[in-house]
C-alpha positions in Angstrom: 39.8 -9.4 -22.7 37.7 -11.6 -20.3 37.2 -14.1 -23.1 40.8 -15.1 -23.0 40.4 -16.3 -19.4 36.8 -17.5 -19.5 36.5 -19.2 -22.9 35.6 -18.0 -26.3 32.2 -16.8 -25.2 33.7 -15.1 -22.1 31.8 -17.5 -19.9 34.0 -20.5 -19.8 34.0 -24.0 -21.3 37.2 -23.9 -23.3 39.9 -22.2 -21.4 38.5 -21.2 -18.0 35.7 -21.5 -15.5 32.1 -21.0 -16.4 31.0 -17.8 -14.8 27.3 -18.7 -15.2 27.8 -21.4 -12.5 30.0 -19.3 -10.3 28.9 -18.7 -6.7 30.7 -15.3 -6.8 28.4 -14.2 -9.7 25.4 -15.6 -8.0 26.1 -13.5 -5.0 27.1 -10.4 -6.9 24.9 -7.3 -6.6 25.6 -4.3 -8.9 29.2 -5.4 -9.4 30.0 -5.7 -5.7 31.9 -9.0 -6.3 32.7 -8.9 -10.0 34.1 -5.3 -10.0 36.9 -5.9 -7.6 37.7 -9.3 -9.2 37.9 -7.8 -12.7 40.1 -4.9 -11.5 42.4 -6.8 -9.2 42.4 -10.2 -11.0 43.1 -13.5 -9.5 46.8 -14.1 -10.2 46.9 -17.3 -8.3 44.3 -18.7 -10.7 45.9 -17.2 -13.8 43.6 -14.3 -14.2 45.4 -10.9 -14.6 44.0 -7.6 -13.4 42.3 -5.3 -15.9 42.2 -1.6 -16.1 38.7 -0.6 -17.2 36.6 2.5 -17.0 33.5 2.6 -14.7 31.3 2.6 -17.9 33.1 -0.5 -19.3 32.9 -2.2 -15.9 29.2 -1.7 -15.7 28.8 -3.1 -19.2 30.9 -6.2 -18.4 28.9 -6.9 -15.2 25.6 -6.4 -17.1 26.8 -8.8 -19.8 27.8 -11.5 -17.3 24.5 -11.3 -15.5 22.5 -11.3 -18.7 24.4 -14.4 -20.0 23.9 -16.1 -16.7 20.2 -15.5 -16.8 20.0 -16.9 -20.3 22.1 -19.9 -19.4 19.8 -20.8 -16.5 16.8 -21.0 -18.8 18.5 -24.0 -20.5 18.8 -27.5 -19.4 22.1 -29.3 -18.6 24.8 -28.8 -16.1 25.3 -25.1 -16.4 22.6 -24.4 -13.8 24.2 -25.8 -10.6 25.8 -23.9 -7.7 26.6 -25.6 -4.5 23.9 -24.8 -2.0 26.4 -24.5 0.8 28.1 -21.7 -1.0 24.9 -19.6 -0.7 23.7 -20.7 2.8 25.8 -18.3 4.8 23.2 -16.0 6.3 21.0 -15.8 9.4 17.4 -16.7 9.0 16.4 -14.6 12.0 18.1 -11.5 10.6 16.6 -12.3 7.2 13.1 -12.4 8.7 13.7 -9.1 10.5 14.8 -7.5 7.2 11.9 -9.1 5.4 9.4 -7.6 7.8 11.2 -4.4 8.5 13.8 -2.4 6.5 13.4 -4.4 3.3 9.7 -3.8 3.1 9.1 -7.2 1.6 6.1 -8.0 3.8 4.2 -5.1 2.2 3.7 -7.3 -0.9 4.4 -10.8 0.3 2.6 -12.7 3.1 4.2 -15.7 4.6 1.2 -17.9 3.8 -0.3 -19.8 0.9 2.0 -20.5 -2.0 4.6 -18.0 -0.9 4.8 -19.7 2.5 6.2 -22.8 0.7 8.8 -21.0 -1.5 11.7 -22.7 0.3 10.3 -26.1 -0.7 9.7 -25.2 -4.3 13.0 -23.5 -4.9 16.5 -24.4 -3.5 20.0 -23.1 -3.9 20.6 -20.9 -7.0 17.0 -21.1 -8.1 15.8 -19.6 -4.8 18.5 -16.9 -4.9 17.5 -16.1 -8.5 13.8 -15.8 -7.5 14.8 -13.5 -4.7 17.0 -11.2 -6.8 15.4 -11.5 -10.3 11.9 -12.8 -9.9 11.0 -12.1 -13.5 13.4 -14.7 -14.8 14.3 -18.3 -14.3 12.2 -21.5 -14.0 8.7 -21.3 -12.6 8.2 -24.9 -11.5 4.7 -25.1 -12.9 3.5 -21.9 -11.2 1.1 -19.9 -13.3 2.9 -17.2 -15.2 1.1 -13.8 -15.0 0.6 -11.8 -18.1 3.6 -9.6 -18.6 3.1 -5.9 -18.0 3.2 -3.4 -20.9 6.1 -1.0 -20.6 7.0 2.1 -22.6 10.7 2.9 -23.2 11.8 6.3 -24.4 15.3 6.7 -25.6 17.4 9.8 -25.3 16.9 10.6 -29.0 13.1 10.8 -28.5 12.1 7.4 -29.9 9.4 5.5 -28.0 8.9 1.7 -28.0 5.9 0.1 -26.2 5.8 -3.6 -25.6 5.4 -6.5 -23.2 8.1 -6.7 -20.5 10.5 -9.6 -21.2 13.2 -9.0 -18.7 14.4 -6.3 -16.3 17.1 -5.9 -13.8 19.1 -3.0 -12.5 21.2 -2.9 -15.7 18.9 -3.9 -18.6 15.3 -3.8 -19.8 14.0 -5.9 -22.6 10.5 -5.6 -24.2 8.7 -7.3 -27.0 6.9 -5.1 -29.5 3.6 -5.8 -31.3 5.5 -7.3 -34.2 7.3 -9.9 -32.0 10.7 -8.2 -32.0 12.6 -8.0 -28.7 14.5 -4.8 -27.9 17.0 -4.2 -25.1 18.5 -1.0 -23.6 20.6 -0.1 -20.6 18.2 1.3 -18.0 20.5 4.2 -17.3 20.1 5.4 -20.9 16.3 5.4 -21.2 13.1 6.5 -19.5 10.8 3.7 -18.5 7.1 4.0 -17.7 4.4 1.4 -17.0 3.0 -0.7 -14.2 5.8 -3.1 -13.5 4.9 -5.3 -10.5 8.5 -6.4 -10.1 9.9 -2.9 -9.9 10.2 -3.1 -6.1 12.6 -6.1 -6.6 14.7 -4.1 -9.1 14.9 -1.2 -6.7 15.8 -3.5 -3.9 18.9 -4.6 -5.7 20.5 -1.2 -5.0 19.7 -1.4 -1.3 20.8 -4.9 -0.4 24.1 -5.4 1.4 25.7 -8.7 0.8 24.7 -9.7 4.4 21.1 -8.7 3.8 20.9 -10.8 0.6 22.2 -13.9 2.3 20.1 -13.4 5.4 16.9 -13.1 3.4 17.9 -16.1 1.3 18.4 -18.0 4.6 14.9 -16.9 5.8 13.2 -17.9 2.6 14.9 -21.3 2.8 12.9 -22.0 6.0 9.5 -21.4 4.4 8.3 -24.9 3.7 
């Protein structure tokens, strides 16, 4: 389906645009942008609409975000998004959300290393740190030890391992034998002390305006 428009790997390169570099994907939260695009298409750009179930749509969105995250860990040109495409919010409103409704200030103080986050990350890298702080480049910042998580599947199986990746769609852990295992978060029960859980929970609360406002505020922290 999508692969016919976006290349053999469904992410561009041969016959269509690379979704891992798309500003629309970068600003998508829980399918807010991708869902309407997939269902209505972009006829003016040669992309037809697709009729998909809600379950299939969630899976497609999760796949695109997972592939985007993996692409951004690589070098080369697949990591760039024009900063002007992301800089559409209000720094003042972002600061108010950060200190108020978002609850960000309960964990983050605008001082020390965090007080320079806008200098250390720009553009897509900053947005990625805002939305998915457990992934992406660290720019020589020390990497804390990953938390140990326990995942219980619906059939009663339990896997305990170090957290590799987590967002609102997917969780991946590495077991003691070095194998990585991934599950849709909606299909499992997760326990463990995950310091990034507040960020994952926040993904379901952000409006598009909130996200760009907080991004604008963080950009000023230098």
